[in-house]
C-alpha distance (Angstrom), angle and dihedral (degrees) to the residues before:
residue distance angle dihedral
X1 . . .
X2 3.81 . .
X3 3.79 124.0 .
X4 3.80 90.8 -105.8
X5 3.80 94.4 54.2
X6 3.79 119.4 93.8
X7 3.80 117.4 -131.4
X8 3.83 105.1 -140.9
X9 3.80 92.2 -159.7
X10 3.82 91.1 63.9
X11 3.80 122.0 73.5
X12 3.82 112.8 -123.8
X13 3.79 92.2 -148.5
X14 3.81 99.9 48.1
X15 3.79 103.7 20.0
X16 3.81 88.0 -132.9
X17 3.82 127.5 121.3
X18 3.79 117.1 -90.8
X19 3.78 113.3 -117.4
X20 3.79 94.4 -143.8
X21 3.79 90.0 71.2
X22 3.79 91.7 53.7
X23 3.80 102.5 43.7
X24 3.78 116.9 138.7
X25 3.77 137.8 171.3
X26 3.79 110.6 -62.6
X27 3.79 92.3 -131.6
X28 3.78 133.5 45.9
X29 3.77 130.2 -176.8
X30 3.82 104.3 -113.5
X31 3.80 91.0 -165.5
X32 3.79 94.7 60.6
X33 3.78 121.3 93.1
X34 3.79 115.3 -105.0
X35 3.77 127.9 -168.8
X36 3.78 112.1 -124.3
X37 3.80 134.2 112.0
X38 3.80 116.5 -85.4
X39 3.78 126.8 -162.0
X40 3.80 111.4 -109.1
X41 3.80 91.0 -139.9
X42 3.82 139.7 -22.0
X43 3.80 89.4 -88.7
X44 3.81 89.4 60.0
X45 3.80 95.9 56.8
X46 3.81 105.4 116.4
X47 3.79 104.8 -139.0
X48 3.81 91.9 -172.8
X49 3.80 89.5 69.0
X50 3.78 92.4 53.6
X51 3.81 102.4 33.5
X52 3.83 105.2 23.5
X53 3.79 96.5 165.6
X54 3.80 92.3 51.7
X55 3.82 96.1 39.9
X56 3.81 109.5 28.9
X57 3.81 94.6 173.4
X58 3.77 127.8 59.7
X59 3.76 118.7 -93.9
X60 3.78 142.6 69.2
X61 3.77 124.7 -59.6
X62 3.78 119.2 -102.5
X63 3.77 117.8 -101.3
X64 3.81 91.9 -93.8
X65 3.82 92.2 61.1
X66 3.78 113.4 41.2
X67 3.79 134.7 136.1
X68 3.80 108.1 -78.5
X69 3.83 105.2 171.8
X70 3.82 124.8 55.7
X71 3.80 122.2 -172.9
X72 3.80 103.5 -161.1
X73 3.80 110.5 -152.4
X74 3.79 91.3 6.9
X75 3.81 96.2 -176.9
X76 3.80 112.1 -167.1
X77 3.81 92.4 -10.4
X78 3.79 101.8 -108.9
X79 3.78 94.8 139.4
X80 3.80 93.1 45.9
X81 3.79 91.9 53.0
X82 3.80 91.5 51.0
X83 3.80 93.1 46.1
X84 3.80 92.3 47.8
X85 3.80 93.4 68.8
X86 3.81 94.4 34.1
X87 3.82 90.6 56.4
X88 3.83 103.6 24.9
X89 3.81 94.1 166.7
X90 3.81 95.0 51.3
X91 3.79 123.8 90.3
X92 3.80 113.0 -135.3
X93 3.77 137.1 174.4
X94 3.78 137.8 -164.8
X95 3.79 120.5 -138.9
X96 3.80 115.3 -152.5
X97 3.81 131.1 169.8
X98 3.82 99.2 -160.7
X99 3.79 112.4 86.0
X100 3.82 99.0 -150.1
X101 3.80 92.4 47.7
X102 3.80 90.5 49.1
X103 3.80 89.8 51.9
X104 3.80 90.1 51.2
X105 3.81 92.0 53.5
X106 3.81 90.9 48.1
X107 3.81 91.0 51.9
X108 3.79 91.5 44.5
X109 3.80 92.6 53.4
X110 3.81 91.9 44.6
X111 3.82 91.7 51.3
X112 3.81 92.5 47.4
X113 3.80 90.8 50.7
X114 3.80 91.1 53.4
X115 3.80 93.6 45.8
X116 3.82 94.0 44.2
X117 3.84 109.7 38.4
X118 3.77 111.6 -149.3
X119 3.80 94.4 15.0
X120 3.82 132.2 99.9
X121 3.80 91.0 23.1
X122 3.81 89.9 123.3
X123 3.80 97.5 60.5
X124 3.80 131.9 77.3
X125 3.79 143.6 151.7
X126 3.78 136.3 -134.4
X127 3.77 130.3 -164.3
X128 3.78 106.3 -128.5
X129 3.77 145.3 122.5
X130 3.79 104.2 -102.1
X131 3.81 92.5 -169.3
X132 3.80 88.4 65.2
X133 3.78 107.1 26.2
X134 3.82 111.3 37.5
X135 3.85 91.2 114.2
X136 3.82 89.4 52.6
X137 3.81 91.2 64.2
X138 3.80 106.9 32.1
X139 3.78 133.9 44.9
X140 3.78 129.5 -143.5
X141 3.80 111.6 -58.4
X142 3.80 92.7 -5.3
X143 3.81 100.2 128.6
X144 3.78 127.9 68.9
X145 3.82 96.8 -175.6
X146 3.80 135.7 27.0
X147 3.79 124.6 -175.0
X148 3.81 130.0 -155.6
X149 3.80 105.9 177.2
X150 3.80 120.9 178.9
X151 3.83 95.4 -23.1
X152 3.78 122.1 -171.0
X153 3.85 106.8 -76.2
X154 3.83 94.6 -147.5
X155 3.80 88.2 -155.4
X156 3.80 99.0 -166.1
X157 3.78 112.9 88.5
X158 3.81 91.6 -131.9
X159 3.82 88.0 59.2
X160 3.81 97.0 50.3
X161 3.81 87.0 100.1
X162 3.79 86.5 69.2
X163 3.80 92.8 60.6
X164 3.80 113.5 116.6
X165 3.81 91.8 -136.6
X166 3.80 113.0 60.6
X167 3.81 136.6 133.5
X168 3.80 91.2 -101.2
X169 3.80 95.3 48.2
X170 3.81 91.4 45.6
X171 3.80 86.8 63.8
X172 3.81 88.4 60.1
X173 3.79 93.5 44.1
X174 3.80 90.2 50.3
X175 3.81 88.5 52.9
X176 3.82 95.5 54.9
X177 3.82 94.6 39.0
X178 3.79 119.8 85.9
X179 3.80 117.9 -127.2
X180 3.79 103.6 -83.8
X181 3.80 91.6 26.4
X182 3.79 116.4 136.2
X183 3.80 135.7 -130.9
X184 3.81 114.9 -154.3
X185 3.82 119.9 -162.4
X186 3.79 132.2 174.6
X187 3.80 135.5 167.9
X188 3.79 139.7 163.3
X189 3.82 90.7 -138.3
X190 3.81 108.8 91.0
X191 3.79 95.2 -158.0
X192 3.80 91.1 52.7
X193 3.79 90.5 45.5
X194 3.80 89.8 54.3
X195 3.81 90.1 46.8
X196 3.82 94.6 52.2
X197 3.80 92.6 44.5
X198 3.81 91.6 48.6
X199 3.81 92.6 49.0
X200 3.80 90.9 51.6
X201 3.81 94.5 43.5
X202 3.79 91.8 52.0
X203 3.78 95.6 47.0
X204 3.82 113.6 96.1
X205 3.80 93.8 -141.8
X206 3.80 98.9 57.7
X207 3.79 136.2 65.5
X208 3.80 129.7 -177.5
X209 3.77 120.8 -105.5
X210 3.79 114.2 -115.0
X211 3.79 121.3 -111.2
X212 3.80 89.4 -107.1
X213 3.81 91.5 52.3
X214 3.80 91.5 48.9
X215 3.78 91.9 51.4
X216 3.81 91.5 50.0
X217 3.81 95.1 48.6
X218 3.85 110.8 93.1
X219 3.80 90.6 -160.9
X220 3.82 93.2 64.0
X221 3.80 89.9 64.8
X222 3.81 90.3 58.2
X223 3.80 96.2 54.2
X224 3.79 94.4 83.2
X225 3.80 99.6 29.2
X226 3.81 110.1 39.4
X227 3.81 100.5 61.6
X228 3.77 132.1 70.2
X229 3.81 90.2 -123.5
X230 3.79 92.9 51.3
X231 3.78 92.5 48.7
X232 3.80 90.5 50.4
X233 3.81 91.2 51.7
X234 3.80 90.1 49.7
X235 3.82 92.6 49.7
X236 3.79 90.1 52.0
X237 3.81 93.0 47.2
X238 3.79 91.6 -116.2
X239 3.79 128.5 159.7
X240 3.79 125.9 -117.0
X241 3.78 131.8 -153.1
X242 3.80 120.6 -148.9
X243 3.78 133.1 -167.0
X244 3.81 117.0 -176.4
X245 3.80 117.5 179.3
X246 3.80 137.9 176.0
X247 3.80 126.1 -134.2
X248 3.79 109.0 -117.8
X249 3.79 139.3 174.4
X250 3.82 109.4 -102.6
X251 3.80 113.2 -109.7
X252 3.81 92.0 -119.0
X253 3.81 89.3 59.6
X254 3.79 97.1 51.2
X255 3.76 121.5 89.8
């Protein structure tokens, strides 16, 4: 495209990609096979592709500079963008199954980097199926925060196995979370909110944050305001249900 041509996918006023060109189905089947490249292991994640200014040559970051935040099912990236400036020294990544939505987030980050030199270099996105490939991207105790914001409710009981929070998957999340790391969940579906809270309460490696801890955590305030879904719920006067839990060492493993 020449300099004189206008790119219709980019807003003239903001310089950011227009969502209407990247719309996709709201729901995807996470149990179906998709065709996209998957990292063989955490050591094969090429940080230079995600954070080119921080890692100009191919290869993984050293142990002192690894991805610490994962937004699972990141949607259009609203939370990631907010977190990027709130935690400018922390590497973070969004994980999204839908190809068009992933492309939107990539374009959004690229545009923000151009418009704000030096900023948004710590945030990226990857198209992947997090229900299958979390261990391919993160090592043991690597993450300090994981986010599950407005996930697909999968209302039918036969589809509950597709839910991104489950006892089995919590085992994997506990593996990649450091002790003291936090899982943040929010939904506008009460039944799903109860489900996610119950799964976390009944898992031996998680405990709920106290009310005082929730009030002191600046991230909690973003859960309902930073995403497109959260903003839509707020506009419609809807209610949200949060469950925020810390990764702990089970009592039978402490001495």
